[in-house]
N, C-alpha and C positions, 0 to 999 in steps of 0.2 A: 504493500500500500504506500510505499515511498512516493511522494509527490501527488498523492490522491486524497480524496475526501469521502467521508461517509456521514450520512444524516439519518437520525432517528426522527420520525414524525409521528406524533400521537399524544397519548395522555400520560399520566404519571407512571404507568407500567413501562412505557417507552423511556421515561426518565430513569426508572429503575435499571433498565438494561444499559442505557447510555452511561450512567454512573459506574455500573459494574465494569464495562469495557474500558472506561477511562482509568479506573483503578488497576485493572489487569495490565494495561499497556504501561502505566507508570511503574508498576512492579517489575515489568520486564526490562525497563531502561531507567532505573531509579535515579541515575545521575544526569539524565537529559533534562534540559530546560523545557518548560512548558508555559503556555499562556492560557488564561481562562477569561472569556469575555462574554457578557450578556447584553444583547440589544433587543429590547421588546420581548417577543416570544422566542427569540433565537439565542441559544447558548452555544459557544464554540470553544472546544478544548483543542489546543494545537501544540504539536511538537515542531518548533521551527527547524531544528537540526535535520529532521526527516521530511519536512514539509508535508506533514500529515495532519489533517483537520478532522475532528470528530465532533459533529454537531447534534444538537437536540432542538427540534422545532415543536413547540407546544401547539397541538391542534387535535382536540379530543374526538372530533366527529369526522374529520377529513373533508366533509361537505360544508357548504356555506351556512353561516348563521348571520343574518342581517337585521339591522334595526329599521323598523317601519313604523308607521303611525299607530298600528294596532299592537305593536310590541316587538319582541324578538322572534324572528321567523327562522326556523330550521328548514333549509331547502334540500331535500333528499336527492334531488336530481341536478344539483348545480355545484360545480367547483370553479370559481372564478379567480381564486387567489392561489397561491403561493408559487410565484415564478422561481423562488429559490430552490424548489424541488428539481428544477431542470439542470442545475449546474454542478451536480455531484456525481461521484463514480459509483456509489452504493447507497440505495435508499431502503430503509427498514421502517415500514409503516405498522401502525397499531391503532385499532379502535374497537372498543366494546364496553369498557369499564363504566362510561357515563351514560350509556343508552338506557339503563334501567332507573336512573335517578328521577325522583319526583319531588314535588313541593319546592322548598327554597333552594335545594341543590340542583334543580332542573334549570339549565341555562337558556332555555327557549320557552316561548309562550304559545307558538303555533307551529304546525308542520305544513309545509307547502310541497306539492308535487304538481308540476305544470301550472295550470291555472286554478287548481283546487287547493283549498285551505282546510286544514283539519285542526281541531282543538287537541286531539290526541290520536294515536294510532298504535296498534299492536307493536311493541317495541322490537320484536324479532323481525317483523315485516319491514319496519322502518330501517332497521340495521341492514337487512338484505338489499333494500333499495339503494341505500347510501353506498354500500360496498360495491354494488354493480355500477353505480355512477363513478366511483373511484377507479374501478377496473377500466372503464371506457376512457377516462381521463389519461390513465397510464398508457393505454394502447395508442392514443392520439398524440401524446406529448413527449413520451420518453423513448429514446432510441435504445433498444436492447443491446446493440453492439457497443454502446458507450457507457451505459448505466445498468448495473444489476439491481433488480427490484425484489424486495422481500416483504412478505406479510408476517409479522411476528406470531400470528396465531392468537388464540384466546388464553389469557392467563386466568386460571381458576381461583376462586376464593375458598375459604374454609370457615364459613360462618355458621354452618349447621352440621353437627357431627353425624346426623342420620345419613348423610351422604357417604360416610365411610363406615357405616354399619354400627354406629354407636347411638343407641336409642335415647341417650340423655338429651340430645338436641342442643348441646352446648357449642361454643365456637372454638377457635384454635387455642385459646388461652390454656396454658398448662401442658400443651402437646410437646413432647420431647423426642419423639421417634417418628420416622416416616412409616408409611404403610408397607409392611414387609409381606406383601401378597403378590401373586402373579398377575392379578387383575384388580382394577379399581372397582369397588362395590357399587358405586353410584352409576347413574346412566350417562350416556354420551352427552357432552356439553352441547346444548342446542345451537349456540352461536358458532362453535367450532364446526359443526356439521354444515351450517350455512356457508361459512368461509370456504370449506372444501368444495361445496357445490358450485359456488360462484367462480372460484378459480378454475374449476374443471370445465368451464365453458369457453375459455379463451385460447387463442392460438399462440401469441407471444408469451413466453414464460414469465410468470411471477412465482418466485420460490416461496413455498409455505414452510416457515419454521414451525413445525408441528410440536409445540412445547406443552400442549394442554395436558396430555396423558401423564407425562413424566412429572409435571408440576402438581397434578392432582395427588400423586403419591406422597407429596411433601407437606403434609398437614402441620409439620413441625417447623416449617421454614419461614414463617411470618414474624414481623416485629411483635405481634400480639400486644401485651400490656406494656411492652418496653419501647413502643414506637412514639410518634410525634405527640400524641395526646396523653401519653402516660397511662396510668391505671384507670382513667375515667372511661376508657373504651379500648377494646382490643382491635388492632389493625390486622385483619385476617385476609386482606386483599393484596397488599404490597409484600415485598420480600426483603429479608435481612441480607446485608452484604458484609463479608463474603456469603455466598449462598446460591440459591437456585438460578438467578440471572447469569451467574458465571457459567453455568452449564449451557444456558441459551447461547451465550457468546462462543463457547467452544463449538457448538453446532453451526453458528454463523460463520466462524472462521473456517470450518471444514467445507461449508458450502461455497465460500468465497474462493478458496484455493482449488476446489474440485475441478472447475472449468478454467 
């Protein structure tokens, strides 16, 4: 990757993977100088000696959210921004974590598709429409001979222990071991199934980093009560570092050098 750049585009799970890779690279060359710069939604970690840039662009839905007279509108069939996506050698996208948010955490008031406006929509349906829009944007705007494109896949949470055959229904707090079983007891993640289906419809390759299943087995890998909010709540969505995202990056590295 000397002289090249990689950009993570997505939500805080993309941030999780970006931070992991920055730490892994720094560990590999601990004496190398680096710079860290943040401008708006774009953070850039750079090794000047190697001319390598590792960026994170905050964009939780990939599709547009615009301010209109009626409020904030999520346009599931429109991507009119981020030209910065076109200027890098490797793009790693992610979206899912925010699609289920409601109430005050929901960053839009309306959903728009074409000329139709909806107060709400089945979130899996909206997610699939947005992912299909993103795929079309990639097909039209990214040259696969110059830029490798990845979809991070769906990062699972561990907020309900019945998913891993623990009838108590608790969250990840107090979990200290991964699931040591050949198969995950819970069902296939519905968003991951959609991602696989959408990517299966295209000609130009977008590489799916299929991290869902291996991450489901790591109920012990979250910050839990030791995260940002402390003991007030358990963070069972994001991942400790060092930890699970380091494995995601080992897989990303393998995929990058494979071709």
